[in-house]
N, C-alpha and C positions, 0 to 999 in steps of 0.2 A: 286818397282820391277815389272816386266811383269807379272810373274806367279800369282800376286795378283789380276789382272784383270780378270783372269779365274774363271767362276762360281765354287765356292768351291765343289759342288757335282760332277762336272764333273772332276775336279783334283783329287779328292778323289777316285772316281770310277776307273779312269784310272790307278792311282798309286796301288790301292788294286789288280787290275787285272794284272798289270805288275809283281808285287811281287808274286802273286799267280801262274802265268805262269812259273815263275822260279822254285818256289817250287815244282810245279807239274812235271816239267822236272826231277828235282833231284829224286823225288819220283818214277817215272817210270823207272829210269836208275838203280835202285836196282835190283841185279841179280834175286831176287825172289819177286814177289808181288801177292797178291790175286786179281783175276779179279772182284770178288764180295766182296766188303770190305765196311767198314764205310767210307772209301775215297769217294765213290760215293755220300753220303749224304752230305759230306763236300763240295765236289765240286758243287753239286746242289745249296746249300746254297750260295756260292761265286758267282755262275752265277746270281742267282736272285739278290742278293744285288748289285753287280757291274753294271748289266744292268739297274735296276731302278735308281741307282745314276747317271749314265751317261745319261739316259733319262731326269731326273729332271735338270741335268745342261745343256743338249742341249736345253730344253724348256727355259731355262733363256737366251741362246744365241739367241733364237728366238726374245725375248723381247729386246735384245741389237742390233741385226743386221738385224731384220725382217724376213719374211717368204721366207727364201732362200732354194733352193732345195737340196743343199748339207746337210744342218743340218737335214732336214726331211728324208734324206736317212740314216743318222746315227741313228735317232729315229726309223725309220722302221727296221733297222738292229738289234737295241737293243731289239725292240719288238719281233723280229724274234727268237732271243736268249732265251726270256721268253717262247715264244710258243713252242720252241723245248725242253725246260726243262719240260714244262707241258706235251708235247706229249710223252716224253720219260717216265715219270711217269706212263701216261696212259696205254702206251704200256706194260710196266711192270705188271700193274694191269691186262690188259687183258691176259697176258700169265698165271695168276693164275686160270683163269675162263674158258679158251678155249683150245682146242687141237690144237696145231700149225699144220699148213697143209704142212709143208715142205718149205715154202718160208721165213724162219726165217733169212736167210743170206741176201735175198733180202730186208727185212724190215730194218735191220741194214744198209744196203747200202744207203737206202733212208735217213736215218738220217745222214750219212756221206756227202752225197750229199747236204742236206740242210745245214748242218754246213758250208761247203765249200762256198756255195752261199752267205750265211749270212756274213761270214768273208771277202769275197771279196767286198760285198755291204759296209760293215763298212769301210773298207780300202779306197774306193773310196770316200766315205763321208768325212772322216778325211783328205784325201789327197787335195779335193776341199776347205774345210774348211780353210786350212793352207794358202791359197793363193800364194802357192809357187808351180812352175811348176815342180820342181824336185820331191818333195813329192807327188804331184798329178799323177806323172808317176810311181815313186819307189814304193810307198805303195801298190797300186793294183797289180803291176807286182810281188811283193813278195807273196801277197795273192794268186795269181792265180797259181804260181809255188810252193810256199811253202804249201799251203793248197788246193790241186787241187781236182776237182771232181773225183770220182772213175775211169771212163774211162782213164782220163789223168794220174791219179796215176799210173795205170796198164801199161800204155804205157811208163811212165818214169822209174818206178821201178820194174815193174813185172818181175820175173824170173831171177833177178840179183843176187839171193842168199847173200842178204845183212845180216850182223850179227845183234844181238840183239841190241847193243848200237847205231849202225849206223842207224837201223831202228827207234828207239825212238827219236833220234836226228833229223832225217829227218821229223818225224810226228809232234814233238811238239816244236823244237827250233823256226819255224817260228811264233808261237803264241807270243813267247817272243819278237821277233823282231818287231812284229806288234803292240804289245801293247806299246813298247818303242817308236815306230814310231809315234803312235797316241798321245802319251804324247808330243812328239816334235812337231808334227803338230799343236796341241792346244796351244802350248807355242808360236808358230810363229804367229799364228791368234790373240793371245791376244795383240799383239802390236798395233793393231788397234781398240781395245775395249775399252769403257769406264768402270769404276768399275761399278759392280753390285749395284743397289739401293736396300735399305731395303723394305721390304714388312710389312703389318699390321700383329700383331701377334695374334689378337683376334681369327680369325677362326681356326688357327692351334691348339690352346689350347683347343678350343671346340671339334675339331676332336680327339685330344688326349684323352680327357674325355670320348667320346662316345666309342672310341676303347677299353678302359680300362674297361668301363661298360659292353662291349661285352664280354670281358674275364672273368668278373665277372659272367655273365650268363652261359658261357660255363664251368666254374669251379664248380659252384653250380650245375649245371646239371650232370656233371660227378661224382661229390661227392655224390650226392643223389642217383643216380643209382648204384653205387659202394656199399653204405651203403646197399641198398634194396637188392643187390645181395648177400651180405654177410650174411644178416640176413635171407632171405627169401630161398636162396639155388637156385636150378636149376629153379624155377619159373621165375626168373629175367635174367636167363643166357643169353638168346637170346637178350634181350635188352641191357644188359651189353656189349655184343660183338658189337652191333651196335654203341653204345655210344663210345667205345673206338677207333672207325674208325671216326665217325662224329665229336667227341669232338675236337681231334687234328686238324681237318679241319677247324672247326669254329675257334679254337685258331690261327691258322695260318693266316686266313683272318683278325682277329682282330689285330695280329701283324704287318700285311701290313698296315692296316690303321693306326695304331699307327706310323709306319715308315713314312707314308705319313705326318701325323701331325709333326714329328720330322724335317722333311725336310722343311716343311713350317717354323718352328722355327729357322731353320738354315738361311733360307732367309730373315727372319725378324731380324736377328742378335740379337736375344735373347741370344743366345750363339751359335756362328757359328759352331765351331769344336765339341763341345758336342753334338749339335743336329744332326751332320753328323754321329758321332760315335754311338749315339743311333738308328739312322736310319739304319745304317749298321748293328749293331747288331741284330736288330728286324727283318730285312730282311733276314739275314742269317738263323735265327732260323725258320722263314716261310718256306724258301727253303728247310732246312732240314726235317721239318714235312711233306711237300709235298712229298718228295721223299721217305719217310717211310710209307706212306699210304698203298702201295701194300704189304709191308712186315707185317704191322699190320693186313691186310686183310687175309693174308695167314695163320697168326697165329690163328686168330679168326675162320676162316672158312677153315681149312685144307682139309674138304671133297670137297671143290669146285673145287680142281685140278682134271683134267681129266687123269693125267698121261703122257701127251705129253712132259712137260718140268719139270718134278718133280726135277730133281736134281738142278734146279737153286736156290731153297730156301729149303734146307734140315732142319729139325726141329731144330736141335742144331744151325746151321748157321743163320736161321732166327731169333731166340732168340737172339743171339750175335749182329746181325746187328739192331734189334729193341731196344736194350738196349745200343747201342754204345754211344749214347749222352744222356742218360737218365739224368744225372746231368748237363751236359754241356749246353744243350738247355735252361732248365729253369733258370740256373744261368746266362747265357748271356741275356735272356730276362729280368730278374729281374735288371741286370746292366743296360740295355738299359733304362728301366723305371727310374731307379735311377739317370741316368745322366740328364734326362729331369727335375727331381725334383731339382737336385743340380742347373740347369739353373734357375729354378724359384727362387730358393734362391739368386742367383746372381741377377736376375732382381729386386728382392726387395731391395737388398743392393744398387744398383746403383740408385734407386729411392728414397733412404733415407726413406724407409718403415720399421722401425725397428721392429714393432710389427709383420707384416707379414714375415719378414725375420727369426725372431725367431720362429714363428709358422712353417714355411716352413722348417726350419733346424731340429726341433723336429720331424715333420712328415716324413721328408726324413730319419732320423735315424731310426724311429720306422718302415718304410716300409722295409729297408734294413735288420733289425733285424728279422721282421716277415717273409720276403722272405727267407732268409737264413735258418732261423730256420725251416720253413716247409720243406725245402729240407733236412735237416738233420734229422728230425723225420721221414719223409717218406722213406728215404733209410736206415737209421739205423733200423727202424722198419721192413722193408722188410728183411733186412740182418739177423734179428733175428728170423725169421721164422723157419729157419732150426735148431735153438737151443731151440726148445721147447716152443716157445710163444704161449700162449693161445689165443683162438678166441676173448675172451674180450679184452685182451691187444692189439691185432692187430686192433680191431674195435676202441679202444681209440687212437691209433696212427694215424689211418686213419682220423678220426674226428679232432684230433689236427692239423695234417699236412694240411688238407683241410681247416680249419677254419682260421689258420694263413695265408695260401696263399690268401684266399678270402679277409680277413680283410686287408691285404696289398694293394691288388688291389683296394679295396674301398678308402683307405687313399689317394692312388696316384690319382685316378679319382677325389676325392673332391678337392685336392689340384690344379689339373689342372683346375677345374671350378672356383676356387678362383683366380687363375692367370689371367683366361679369363675375370673375373669381374675387375681386376685391370687394364689391359690394355684397356678395353672398357670404364671405366670411365675417363681414362687418356692415349689416345693413343700414345702421343709423349714422355710422361714423363718428360717433362720440368718443372723445378721448379717454383714454384708460384712467381710472380712478387712482389716486396715490394716498396711501395711509401715511399719516405723519405721526410720529411718535410724540406723545405728550411728555415734555421734559420737565413740566412743573412739579410733577410728583416725585 
């Protein structure tokens, strides 16, 4: 089938984007929705995940088709989407520490302008990649008209008194069409592609282990400072506030590095779709963590606000936003790591390494039990604070949750190191040749 020639990361990223664009359209068509909601974090995570997947797949296209300008246009557009997501998070962070000077609307207009330019560039790139003259004309035309820059949008729709539903459809429906068009363009281009070749798996396993050890360091640091703050009181309060902001940032970087390793394992065909699913989950978590840093900062340093845009994060709203994915993010991160460990088990089975397969199966089960157990302990313990839990019991719950989480990450890191050693000693995984004595002589 033609679609099997498409780099899996590219196909996966575009498919997720198309589905999410439909979900986003339905979400905003609701009669009432909150402008500042947990949806912003969800969307940031999807943006990071899909952009990185598309970039990874486009880089595989470079290997298959050479350094063609249209592929690099797509890569540049996706890098622009990532930069825009980071800039938006930085802008929200800036709003918490500075007095807006009255040009807030202009700043948001710049974001809209940048999004329109990036969307048009992406449409041009995919249209050219397809090799179809029709798609090369239609996709950019839809982008220019459907996602126009602000001056053109004002000229087309300004002052027309459009209703709510019509406005949402005009704003968001073109993204759905463009996502489906990009998939169609990639499918057309795949007719002239050779199937992607497998890459070595040694380096991705090494990268996965390093990323997991970085998460161990971040978890140990956060747990240690938390315990000090709980036992010493106000003396470590300022350090605790700093770690609650820096810790998730380091964790997000570690998850992004783990996603890179998972994409490498997918290209190595250790387990193509498990690797892609693991990378997608890790990237989503990293994007959500990035989007929540301004909220965490506002909660840690409420006095940093100068009063210019105080209503953006009211205290109750900020707490709700900060805890919106308190369970989902670590759960998805644990599942992403677990998928890679399951892939290692499958690798050992295909190579007939029964001892390694049994060991990997036991470690994978232990990792999942410990990771899920730490989540249960942490959130059950926190929920019990309101029901008279003593400080000693709370301290014990924190130690148990942190210890289980850290040990789970250590198990996963060591298993990735073991898998690296396996593929390093036998890169191809071919069975050993057996000499058979000719008895006919």
